[in-house]
N, CA, C and O atoms as a DFTB+ gen file, in Angstrom:
468 C
 N C O
     1  1      25.625       7.897       7.686
     2  2      26.139       8.149       6.423
     3  2      25.673       9.280       5.767
     4  3      26.367       9.925       4.981
     5  1      24.543       9.541       6.054
     6  2      23.989      10.924       5.495
     7  2      24.535      12.220       6.072
     8  3      24.598      13.260       5.416
     9  1      25.003      12.076       7.582
    10  2      25.829      12.982       8.137
    11  2      27.142      13.291       7.403
    12  3      27.516      14.436       7.148
    13  1      27.796      12.190       7.091
    14  2      29.005      12.281       6.284
    15  2      28.907      12.895       4.944
    16  3      29.887      13.512       4.526
    17  1      27.798      12.797       4.192
    18  2      27.628      13.263       2.927
    19  2      27.307      14.832       3.039
    20  3      27.777      15.598       2.198
    21  1      26.523      15.288       4.058
    22  2      25.965      16.488       4.245
    23  2      26.988      17.297       5.036
    24  3      26.858      18.520       5.006
    25  1      27.964      16.780       5.721
    26  2      28.926      17.388       6.534
    27  2      28.275      17.985       7.849
    28  3      28.848      18.815       8.554
    29  1      26.998      17.464       8.107
    30  2      26.405      17.898       9.293
    31  2      25.372      16.821       9.618
    32  3      24.836      16.176       8.717
    33  1      25.096      16.631      10.905
    34  2      24.102      15.482      11.373
    35  2      22.802      15.852      10.980
    36  3      22.544      17.015      11.291
    37  1      21.728      15.141      10.292
    38  2      20.485      15.525      10.120
    39  2      19.665      15.434      11.411
    40  3      19.896      14.609      12.296
    41  1      18.673      16.366      11.447
    42  2      17.986      16.530      12.660
    43  2      16.402      16.216      12.337
    44  3      15.514      16.286      13.188
    45  1      16.211      15.867      10.990
    46  2      14.735      15.493      10.615
    47  2      14.838      14.088       9.969
    48  3      15.747      13.779       9.198
    49  1      13.844      13.274      10.340
    50  2      13.974      11.808       9.845
    51  2      12.459      11.319       9.665
    52  3      11.519      11.885      10.224
    53  1      12.339      10.337       8.923
    54  2      10.946       9.857       8.816
    55  2      11.046       8.174       8.982
    56  3      11.922       7.460       8.493
    57  1      10.008       7.785       9.734
    58  2       9.867       6.225      10.065
    59  2       8.986       5.670       9.060
    60  3       7.802       6.003       9.128
    61  1       9.353       4.878       8.131
    62  2       8.570       4.156       7.156
    63  2       7.712       3.152       7.583
    64  3       7.966       2.567       8.636
    65  1       6.606       2.827       6.836
    66  2       5.955       1.644       7.069
    67  2       5.314       1.183       8.347
    68  3       5.071       0.000       8.587
    69  1       5.050       2.202       9.166
    70  2       4.448       2.085      10.528
    71  2       5.274       1.433      11.566
    72  3       4.737       0.867      12.518
    73  1       6.595       1.490      11.419
    74  2       7.684       0.976      12.401
    75  2       7.908       1.872      13.351
    76  3       8.940       1.732      14.007
    77  1       7.122       2.857      13.618
    78  2       7.361       3.843      14.799
    79  2       7.012       3.189      16.099
    80  3       6.131       2.330      16.148
    81  1       7.705       3.590      17.189
    82  2       7.463       3.132      18.482
    83  2       8.170       4.166      19.404
    84  3       9.160       4.772      18.993
    85  1       7.698       4.354      20.568
    86  2       8.510       5.206      21.532
    87  2       9.956       4.972      21.631
    88  3      10.707       5.913      21.884
    89  1      10.415       3.732      21.440
    90  2      11.720       3.313      21.598
    91  2      12.526       3.775      20.339
    92  3      13.728       4.022      20.437
    93  1      11.858       3.888      19.168
    94  2      12.268       4.320      17.924
    95  2      12.614       5.831      18.177
    96  3      13.756       6.267      18.036
    97  1      11.577       6.569      18.548
    98  2      11.801       7.974      18.794
    99  2      12.893       8.273      19.807
   100  3      13.681       9.196      19.603
   101  1      12.954       7.557      20.833
   102  2      14.021       7.690      21.860
   103  2      15.426       7.479      21.189
   104  3      16.351       8.252      21.437
   105  1      15.555       6.481      20.388
   106  2      16.719       6.262      19.746
   107  2      17.113       7.339      18.721
   108  3      18.290       7.678      18.603
   109  1      16.096       7.894      17.955
   110  2      16.255       8.832      17.067
   111  2      16.902      10.160      17.785
   112  3      17.847      10.846      17.394
   113  1      16.173      10.287      18.839
   114  2      16.616      11.620      19.682
   115  2      18.177      11.545      20.179
   116  3      18.929      12.519      20.195
   117  1      18.493      10.357      20.538
   118  2      19.889      10.044      21.068
   119  2      20.807      10.293      19.929
   120  3      21.968      10.634      20.151
   121  1      20.283      10.118      18.524
   122  2      21.176      10.332      17.423
   123  2      20.927      11.705      16.997
   124  3      21.322      11.976      15.863
   125  1      20.363      12.616      17.658
   126  2      20.215      14.065      17.260
   127  2      19.112      14.524      16.414
   128  3      19.045      15.663      15.952
   129  1      18.124      13.464      16.201
   130  2      16.905      13.969      15.440
   131  2      16.007      14.503      16.393
   132  3      15.806      14.054      17.522
   133  1      15.432      15.579      15.823
   134  2      14.565      16.548      16.702
   135  2      13.232      16.612      16.083
   136  3      12.276      16.972      16.770
   137  1      13.069      16.267      14.741
   138  2      11.628      16.131      14.262
   139  2      11.527      14.746      13.452
   140  3      12.322      14.424      12.569
   141  1      10.451      13.985      13.874
   142  2      10.369      12.705      13.243
   143  2       8.976      12.553      12.725
   144  3       7.980      12.780      13.413
   145  1       8.949      12.124      11.371
   146  2       7.668      12.060      10.703
   147  2       7.281      10.413      10.802
   148  3       8.118       9.541      10.568
   149  1       6.055      10.163      11.139
   150  2       5.603       8.745      11.268
   151  2       4.628       8.513      10.072
   152  3       4.342       9.407       9.276
   153  1       4.132       7.224      10.009
   154  2       3.283       6.923       8.978
   155  2       1.791       6.982       9.670
   156  3       0.849       6.528       9.019
   157  1       1.587       7.467      10.820
   158  2       0.394       7.314      11.564
   159  2      -0.493       8.554      11.094
   160  3      -0.072       9.704      11.220
   161  1      -1.673       8.280      10.577
   162  2      -2.647       9.329      10.165
   163  2      -3.255      10.075      11.263
   164  3      -4.305       9.762      11.822
   165  1      -2.536      11.065      11.526
   166  2      -3.150      12.062      12.713
   167  2      -2.664      13.469      12.337
   168  3      -1.652      13.710      11.679
   169  1      -3.494      14.333      12.826
   170  2      -3.154      15.855      12.727
   171  2      -2.474      16.337      14.067
   172  3      -2.044      17.488      14.135
   173  1      -2.385      15.568      15.012
   174  2      -1.818      15.891      16.034
   175  2      -0.407      15.753      16.065
   176  3       0.115      14.951      15.291
   177  1       0.378      16.507      16.952
   178  2       1.896      16.240      17.048
   179  2       2.095      15.770      18.595
   180  3       1.270      16.013      19.476
   181  1       3.164      15.148      18.770
   182  2       3.469      14.648      20.190
   183  2       4.911      14.695      20.369
   184  3       5.649      14.769      19.387
   185  1       5.401      14.655      21.659
   186  2       6.709      14.887      22.181
   187  2       7.155      13.495      22.555
   188  3       6.296      12.832      23.135
   189  1       8.302      12.924      22.348
   190  2       8.944      11.875      22.829
   191  2      10.505      12.528      23.197
   192  3      11.385      12.688      22.351
   193  1      10.618      12.828      24.504
   194  2      11.904      13.276      24.903
   195  2      12.154      14.605      24.108
   196  3      11.311      15.502      24.094
   197  1      13.392      14.690      23.426
   198  2      13.715      15.987      22.541
   199  2      13.054      16.011      21.284
   200  3      13.068      17.025      20.585
   201  1      12.429      14.881      20.921
   202  2      11.861      14.758      19.536
   203  2      10.395      15.019      19.476
   204  3       9.618      14.475      20.261
   205  1       9.972      15.941      18.447
   206  2       8.702      16.246      18.048
   207  2       8.184      15.196      16.954
   208  3       8.770      15.161      15.872
   209  1       7.222      14.430      17.175
   210  2       6.690      13.524      16.351
   211  2       5.362      13.988      15.569
   212  3       4.397      14.495      16.141
   213  1       5.441      13.750      14.190
   214  2       4.349      14.204      13.362
   215  2       3.848      13.248      12.507
   216  3       4.531      12.756      11.609
   217  1       2.548      12.912      12.753
   218  2       1.973      11.952      11.661
   219  2       1.577      12.444      10.550
   220  3       1.598      13.670      10.443
   221  1       1.141      11.682       9.504
   222  2       0.818      12.275       8.098
   223  2      -0.292      11.371       7.605
   224  3      -0.437      10.191       7.924
   225  1      -1.095      12.112       6.743
   226  2      -2.077      11.534       6.015
   227  2      -1.723      11.213       4.511
   228  3      -0.987      11.977       3.886
   229  1      -2.193      10.205       4.001
   230  2      -1.718       9.853       2.517
   231  2      -2.614      10.645       1.502
   232  3      -3.838      10.573       1.606
   233  1      -2.126      11.264       0.698
   234  2      -2.843      11.944      -0.468
   235  2      -2.378      11.175      -1.718
   236  3      -1.217      10.772      -1.791
   237  1      -3.229      10.977      -2.654
   238  2      -3.049      10.203      -3.808
   239  2      -3.665      10.895      -5.029
   240  3      -4.598      11.690      -4.914
   241  1      -3.121      10.572      -6.177
   242  2      -3.474      11.278      -7.447
   243  2      -4.915      11.102      -7.532
   244  3      -5.399      10.049      -7.118
   245  1      -5.656      12.012      -8.020
   246  2      -7.123      11.884      -8.219
   247  2      -8.003      12.320      -6.922
   248  3      -9.191      12.639      -6.943
   249  1      -7.178      12.261      -5.828
   250  2      -8.073      12.598      -4.626
   251  2      -8.630      14.042      -4.642
   252  3      -7.892      15.011      -4.823
   253  1     -10.019      14.149      -4.438
   254  2     -10.677      15.495      -4.481
   255  2     -10.054      16.485      -3.533
   256  3      -9.668      16.160      -2.409
   257  1      -9.963      17.771      -4.049
   258  2      -9.273      18.825      -3.125
   259  2      -9.946      18.815      -1.751
   260  3      -9.289      18.936      -0.717
   261  1     -11.245      18.672      -1.769
   262  2     -11.944      18.741      -0.388
   263  2     -11.385      17.664       0.638
   264  3     -11.215      17.860       1.841
   265  1     -11.109      16.387      -0.120
   266  2     -10.547      15.361       0.745
   267  2      -9.212      15.770       1.273
   268  3      -8.990      15.615       2.474
   269  1      -8.235      16.315       0.429
   270  2      -7.058      16.769       0.723
   271  2      -7.034      17.726       1.936
   272  3      -6.263      17.592       2.887
   273  1      -7.964      18.714       1.807
   274  2      -8.281      19.720       2.903
   275  2      -8.530      19.036       4.149
   276  3      -7.803      19.159       5.134
   277  1      -9.641      18.259       4.095
   278  2     -10.014      17.344       5.188
   279  2      -8.881      16.721       5.958
   280  3      -8.838      16.704       7.188
   281  1      -7.928      16.188       5.129
   282  2      -6.815      15.455       5.721
   283  2      -5.783      16.485       6.196
   284  3      -5.000      16.118       7.071
   285  1      -5.698      17.680       5.738
   286  2      -4.784      18.613       6.121
   287  2      -5.154      19.140       7.423
   288  3      -4.283      19.383       8.259
   289  1      -6.669      19.377       7.703
   290  2      -7.149      19.800       8.861
   291  2      -7.325      18.749      10.095
   292  3      -7.361      19.059      11.286
   293  1      -7.432      17.380       9.522
   294  2      -7.832      16.413      10.423
   295  2      -9.197      16.415      10.668
   296  3      -9.527      15.955      11.761
   297  1     -10.138      16.841       9.884
   298  2     -11.566      16.922      10.334
   299  2     -12.214      16.170       8.852
   300  3     -11.712      16.238       7.730
   301  1     -13.351      15.524       9.218
   302  2     -14.132      15.086       8.291
   303  2     -14.027      13.504       7.987
   304  3     -13.322      12.840       8.748
   305  1     -14.644      12.904       6.988
   306  2     -14.530      11.467       6.958
   307  2     -13.417      10.965       6.282
   308  3     -13.276       9.747       6.395
   309  1     -12.482      11.633       5.526
   310  2     -11.466      11.255       4.897
   311  2     -10.404      10.881       5.917
   312  3      -9.875       9.775       5.804
   313  1     -10.027      11.726       6.940
   314  2      -9.069      11.367       7.822
   315  2      -9.563      10.196       8.751
   316  3      -8.790       9.328       9.157
   317  1     -10.801      10.229       9.036
   318  2     -11.319       9.070       9.844
   319  2     -11.256       7.775       9.036
   320  3     -11.009       6.734       9.645
   321  1     -11.444       7.752       7.813
   322  2     -11.307       6.615       7.006
   323  2      -9.946       6.043       7.035
   324  3      -9.729       4.841       7.188
   325  1      -8.979       7.005       6.872
   326  2      -7.460       6.678       7.022
   327  2      -7.100       6.095       8.412
   328  3      -6.291       5.177       8.543
   329  1      -7.660       6.600       9.295
   330  2      -7.447       6.348      10.799
   331  2      -7.962       4.877      10.993
   332  3      -7.201       4.055      11.504
   333  1      -9.137       4.542      10.632
   334  2      -9.750       3.273      10.710
   335  2      -8.939       2.179      10.025
   336  3      -8.627       1.126      10.581
   337  1      -8.633       2.497       8.821
   338  2      -7.646       1.713       7.954
   339  2      -6.390       1.342       8.855
   340  3      -6.048       0.183       9.088
   341  1      -5.784       2.412       9.302
   342  2      -4.353       2.344       9.969
   343  2      -4.682       1.453      11.286
   344  3      -3.950       0.487      11.504
   345  1      -5.723       1.729      12.149
   346  2      -5.901       1.055      13.349
   347  2      -6.266      -0.627      12.974
   348  3      -5.897      -1.560      13.688
   349  1      -6.938      -0.755      11.905
   350  2      -7.115      -2.093      11.379
   351  2      -5.777      -2.856      11.131
   352  3      -5.589      -3.965      11.631
   353  1      -4.882      -2.251      10.370
   354  2      -3.642      -2.745      10.079
   355  2      -2.760      -3.046      11.368
   356  3      -2.070      -4.059      11.480
   357  1      -2.867      -2.018      12.354
   358  2      -1.910      -2.257      13.463
   359  2      -2.556      -3.501      14.308
   360  3      -1.799      -4.252      14.923
   361  1      -3.772      -3.672      14.321
   362  2      -4.367      -4.678      15.009
   363  2      -3.861      -6.073      14.211
   364  3      -3.431      -6.986      14.916
   365  1      -3.903      -6.230      12.907
   366  2      -3.549      -7.226      12.297
   367  2      -1.978      -7.601      12.371
   368  3      -1.571      -8.763      12.386
   369  1      -1.166      -6.475      12.413
   370  2       0.222      -6.688      12.685
   371  2       0.505      -7.332      14.003
   372  3       1.337      -8.231      14.122
   373  1      -0.327      -6.772      15.161
   374  2      -0.118      -7.327      16.467
   375  2      -0.776      -8.803      16.571
   376  3      -0.387      -9.591      17.433
   377  1      -1.667      -9.091      15.760
   378  2      -2.129     -10.502      15.934
   379  2      -1.367     -11.476      15.018
   380  3      -1.151     -12.640      15.354
   381  1      -0.963     -10.938      13.822
   382  2      -0.250     -11.904      12.848
   383  2       1.343     -11.873      12.952
   384  3       2.001     -12.773      12.430
   385  1       1.912     -10.883      13.597
   386  2       3.285     -10.816      13.781
   387  2       3.896     -10.879      12.426
   388  3       3.341     -10.299      11.493
   389  1       5.097     -11.600      12.241
   390  2       5.901     -11.614      11.096
   391  2       5.084     -12.194       9.819
   392  3       5.483     -12.009       8.669
   393  1       3.887     -12.924      10.136
   394  2       3.107     -13.424       8.985
   395  2       2.416     -12.256       8.275
   396  3       2.123     -12.350       7.083
   397  1       2.160     -11.185       8.972
   398  2       1.512     -10.035       8.396
   399  2       2.500      -9.326       7.303
   400  3       1.987      -8.882       6.276
   401  1       3.826      -9.220       7.497
   402  2       4.655      -8.846       6.537
   403  2       4.758      -9.711       5.309
   404  3       4.934      -9.218       4.195
   405  1       4.654     -10.920       5.508
   406  2       4.846     -11.845       4.416
   407  2       3.431     -11.812       3.587
   408  3       3.427     -12.030       2.375
   409  1       2.406     -11.566       4.208
   410  2       1.031     -11.490       3.497
   411  2       1.099     -10.082       2.655
   412  3       0.734      -9.978       1.484
   413  1       1.549      -9.183       3.331
   414  2       1.547      -7.786       2.765
   415  2       2.478      -7.797       1.483
   416  3       2.177      -7.253       0.420
   417  1       3.670      -8.505       1.735
   418  2       4.512      -8.573       0.553
   419  2       3.915      -9.394      -0.515
   420  3       4.105      -9.013      -1.670
   421  1       3.278     -10.374      -0.327
   422  2       2.603     -11.143      -1.487
   423  2       1.649     -10.440      -2.077
   424  3       1.556     -10.512      -3.302
   425  1       0.818      -9.681      -1.387
   426  2      -0.371      -8.800      -1.980
   427  2       0.346      -7.841      -2.757
   428  3       0.077      -7.735      -3.953
   429  1       1.275      -7.089      -2.202
   430  2       1.921      -5.989      -3.001
   431  2       2.663      -6.444      -4.442
   432  3       2.662      -5.779      -5.478
   433  1       3.215      -7.585      -4.257
   434  2       4.014      -8.202      -5.322
   435  2       2.888      -8.603      -6.422
   436  3       3.044      -8.361      -7.618
   437  1       1.806      -9.203      -5.924
   438  2       0.766      -9.472      -6.892
   439  2       0.244      -8.246      -7.551
   440  3       0.009      -8.320      -8.757
   441  1       0.035      -7.158      -6.939
   442  2      -0.411      -6.022      -7.513
   443  2       0.616      -5.400      -8.574
   444  3       0.176      -4.835      -9.576
   445  1       1.840      -5.500      -8.365
   446  2       2.834      -4.999      -9.289
   447  2       2.833      -5.952     -10.572
   448  3       3.064      -5.501     -11.693
   449  1       2.591      -7.141     -10.359
   450  2       2.649      -8.202     -11.503
   451  2       1.365      -7.724     -12.376
   452  3       1.454      -7.526     -13.588
   453  1       0.292      -7.575     -11.720
   454  2      -1.016      -7.266     -12.409
   455  2      -0.937      -5.844     -13.125
   456  3      -1.659      -5.627     -14.099
   457  1      -0.152      -4.979     -12.692
   458  2      -0.026      -3.563     -13.121
   459  2       0.729      -3.678     -14.645
   460  3       0.463      -3.008     -15.643
   461  1       1.740      -4.731     -14.500
   462  2       2.654      -4.693     -15.590
   463  2       1.987      -5.570     -16.629
   464  3       2.599      -5.708     -17.688
   465  1       0.888      -6.149     -16.492
   466  2       0.291      -6.987     -17.526
   467  2      -0.543      -6.127     -18.521
   468  3      -1.124      -6.663     -19.464
């Protein structure tokens, strides 16, 4: 659909919510994607067939500039902290399967209700 709107096929895409897998990258490559952003907190890039995969760190409002710099360089405690959180979530997803997504939704829905109050 995006290709129809742009009148050319996109070559860059992003995989949301940690749904990346080598099969996702392979399928993206077959669709013409050459650069694929993932949710994985890493400073390294890797190749899956014709697709260059790039992880990313999360920066948030109020984060100290030194922390943002540490994430940009992949050095220090801030990227390590995000990596440990990521690996914990990956383990929870593997152990809980579809229950993980339901729990996550319940927690996030509860946060949005609390924020509105």
